[in-house]
N, C-alpha and C positions, 0 to 999 in steps of 0.2 A: 649698160649697154646693148644695143639688137645687133645679130650680126646677117645684116641683111646683103646678099650679091651686090656687087657694085653695076654686075652686069643687067641687072630687075632697074634700077636708077638710071640708066641708061637706056635701054630698053621704052621704060615710063615717060622718061622725057622726050627720045626722040616720037614715039607714036603719037604724044602731043604734041609733036610741032615747035619743041620748046629749044633755043637755045643753053648753054648750062648758065646766061645772065640773068634770062629770064624766069628759070625756075626761081634761082637762088632769092631774086627781087621777091616773085611771090611766096615763099615760106620763110624770107626773112635772114638769109645766112649771106654769105660773102659766096660768091661766083668757085673763087680758087675750095669753099667748102665744097660745093659738088663735083668737081672735080676731083679733089681728095676722093672724096666717097667712092665714085668710078674708080679709079684707078685702086680702089682699095688699099688708097692708105690711110684711113682712119675709116674707125666706126663710129656708124651713125650712133647717136644717144637717140634712148625709151622720148624723150621730148619729139625730136625731129622725125623721127620713124612716125610718130603720131602725124606731123602734119605733111609728112610724105604721103599718107595714110588717105586723109581728108584731103588733100588739095588732088591726088591723083584718083579718090573714091572708090578705094580700094582697102579691102582686109592687111591690119599686119600679117594677116598669114600668106596674105597676097605677093606681099612686100619680101617675103624670104624664100618665092618660089627661085 
């Protein structure tokens, strides 16, 4: 599991102009999962952290900011 600040996911998603559903569709998770990440209710798995970093074209380190 990777600890990614929930605000970072939301920040990147909003910068990209995406809804939670649109991001979920792009990386292959449920919208509810994005919501849980953004609320800090669930930690993000390493696999999903990789998907996020690839989708947003940022390093894993950038996700940890």
